[in-house]
N, C-alpha and C positions, 0 to 999 in steps of 0.2 A: 440504597437507592442506586439508580443505573447512572454510569458516567459517560456524559455524552462529550465525546472528544474526537475532533478531527484534525488531519494534517493536509497541507497542501504546500506546493512549492512557489517561493518568491523567484526562484532562477532555476530553470530545467538544465539538466545535466547537457553540457555543450553549449549553453546560452554563450559562455565565455571559455574562451580558450587560452591556455599558458602559451609563453614564446616558444615552448618545444613541440608546440601542437597538440598537447593533450588537452581535451576537454575537462573543463572544471566541474566537479560534482555539483549536483542540484542542492540547493537550500531549503530545508524543510521548516515550517513554522506549525505551530500546535496552538489548538484553542478551539473557541466556537466559531461559527460560520455563518455568515450572510451570504448565501449563494447568489450570484449574479447570473443574468441572463445571456451574457456574452463570454467573451473569452476569460474574464476575471471575476472574481469573488473577493471577501474580505473576510480574513480570520482576526479573531480578536481574542485578548486576553484581559484578565480583570486584575491581576497583580504583577506587574504594575498594569494599568490600563493601557493597552496598546492595540493598535490595528495594523495589519500588514495585507497588502494586495497579494493574492495568490493565483496561480493559473487554475482555472475551474476544472481542465481536464486532470489535474493532478489530486483534486480533493478525495480523501479516504476517511472512512470513519472507523474509529476503534471499535472492535468486536467485544471488548469486553474479555477478553482471554490473553494469556501470555504463552509464550512457547516455552520449551524444556529449560533454557537459560534465563527466563524471566523476562523476555523481551515482549513487549506489546504487541498485538497483532492488529493491523489495520487492513480495511479493504485494499486490493490490489498488491498486498504482500505475496512473496513467492516463499512457500513451505516446502521443505524437504523431508522426507520420512523414507528411510533406507535409500533404494534408487529412484524413488518416484518424487516427483516435481508437481506440486499444486499452486492453483492461485486463488486468491480469496476473492470471491465475487459477491455481489448483491444480486439475488434472482429469487423472485416469487415472493417478495415480501421478508426475505431473510438471507444471512449470510451462508454461504456454501464453499466448499473448496472443488475447484474443476480441476479434472486432470485429462489430460488428452490420451486416448488409447488409439493411437494410430490410424489405421483406415476404419476403426469402429466409431470415431468422433470423440465428443467430450462427454465425460460421465461427472456426476456431482456427487459430492459425500457431505455427512455432516462434519464441522470442524471439529467438534468435541472429541470425537474419536481419536483423529490424528494427533491433537494435542496430548490426550492421554496416552497414546502409543510413542510418544517423544519426538514429534516433528518439531522444527527449529526454522526459524524465518532466515533464509539466505539472502533476501534482497526485496527489491519490488519491482514491479514492470517498467516503472518509469526511469530508475537509475540503472537498470539491469536487465535490459531486454535481451540480452545475450544469453542469459539463464534459460530462456524459453525455446531457444532456436533448436535444441536436440530432442525435444518431447513429442 
């Protein structure tokens, strides 16, 4: 049976700032989803029964795979394999790993092969956008 799991942020990175000026990390919640039409949606859990309001633009679905370290892989995660960086995206009815190829644009590849070759989650586009700067 397929595991339907989503994650979303109740607080985005930088919504709060420590007294030293450092942004506070985002706060992630996991569960089912009632997707809103605006800026906010609701994530829910069953045990215990709880509801959390999350930012809609941070919602990502679990793709039912784990990386080489056993970390669950979600939509919008950033994976690294050797010297290459990939972003997990929903495209044309499925999940793919996108990779920027300089002036050639973006290419897409199946995630399963990356996982089998030893890719690992190194962050996500919401908390770690700096990881995408040099690709």
